[in-house]
Structures are given as structure tokens and as C-alpha cells.
N, C-alpha and C positions, 0 to 999 in steps of 0.2 A: 394837693397832689404831691407826691414825692418823686414820681418818675418824670424825668425831663425828656418828653417825647421827642422834641427837636434833636436834642443831643444823640438819642438812639438812632433816630432816622439818619442823621449825619454819619455815625459811625457804621451803620449798616448799609448805607446807600441805597435804601429802599429794598434790599435783598432779604425777602421773607425767610428764606431758608437760614441764612446768617442769623437773623433775628431770633429764630426759634431756636437755633444751635447755642448762641451765647446766652439767651435767657435761660434754657434748660440747664446749661452748665452751671450758670450762677445759682439757680434754684437748688440743684443737686448739691453743690458745695456749701451752701448757706448754713445748714444744721452743723456741719463740722466747724466752720468759722466761728458760729455762736458758742459751740462747746469748747473750742480752744479759748476763747475769751473768757468763759465763766470759769474753766478750770485754773487758767492763770490767775484770775481774781480770787478764787477760793484759796489758792496757794499763797496768795499775796506776793507773787512773783511779778513785779513791775516790769521787768525787761521782757518776759514773756507776754505780758498783757499789752505793752507797746507794740510787740511784733504781731501779735494776733489782731489787735485793732487795725494796724496798718494794713494787714491782708484784707481785712474787710473793707476797709476805707478804699483801697486800690481796686478791689472788685467792683465794688458799688459805684465807683467814680464814673463808670461806663453808662450808668443808668439814671443817676439821682441828680436832683436839682443841686444848684451851687450851695443853697442854705443847708440843706441835708448833709452834703459833703462836707461843709464846715463843721457840723456836729461832730462827725468822726474825726476831723482834724483836731477839735477841741479834745474829744476823749483821747486821743492818741498822746497829745502833749500833756494832758493833765495825769495820765497814767505814769508819766516818767518821774523818777525820783529827783533828777537833775534839773528840773524846772522849779523856779521860785516864783510864788510860795508852792510848797509840796501840798498837793491836794490829798486830803485823807480818802482812802479808798471807799469809805462809807459814802462820802459825798460823790465820788466817782461813780459809785454804783447807781445812785440815784439819776445821774446823767445817763448813764448807759441804759437803765430801764426805760427811760423816756425815749431814747433813740431806737431801742430795740422793738417797741412796741410798732414803730413806724415801719419796720422791716415787713410786717404783715401787710400793710397797705402798698408797699412796694411789690410784694409778691402778687398781690391781686391785680395792681396795674399792669404788671409786666406780663403776666399770663394773658390778660385781656388784650394787650397790645400785640403780642406775639401769637395769640389764638391757640394756646396750649391748655 
């Protein structure tokens, strides 16, 4: 499970309209967030990559388990050039593809919980 149902319930305080609203907003924004990450990766623009991953990490933080959130934290820090050792972007891409696959599971779990 990728979705932290307890966290989502705490954030929405059981308000089903709020749950639907924030879920739909995340789902609608997700393709752009993924596109921004992949564009920055293709351009080997580490600064833009860090920023794009941070945006997705922040947005998903409202919904995901701590372990999955940590995957995004790792992606964010490993995308930076100023971290030692510098992670080659090819290795970074492997981690990204693993994390990205789980986004599909998150969408399924979130739409089921929100009833959308």
C-alpha cells in the first residue's frame, strides 16, 4: 500500500468533499509534475530536476506512507550535484522509474478512497 489512509483521514478530518477536492487536484496535476521531472532529466538540468522532484514530493506528502515519501526525498537529494558522492543520472533514472511505477498504485488507492 502506498496511500497512508490514516494520514489522509487526519488531513481531511473525515470531510469527504475535501478528500475528493484534494485528490482530484493531485491527480490532475500529476501528469505535469511527471513531465517536469522527465524534461529536466532529459536536459540533464539537475537544478530543475531537484525542483521538480521537490514539487512532487511535497504534493504527494499529503497522501503517501513515510517509506514512499522517503523514496522521493532520496530522489531529490540524489538529483543534486552538490551532494557527495554525485549520483550519475543513469542511476538516478533507475530509482525514478521504480518510484514512478508506484504512482499508478497511489492513483488507484486514492481514487478508491475518495470514491472518484
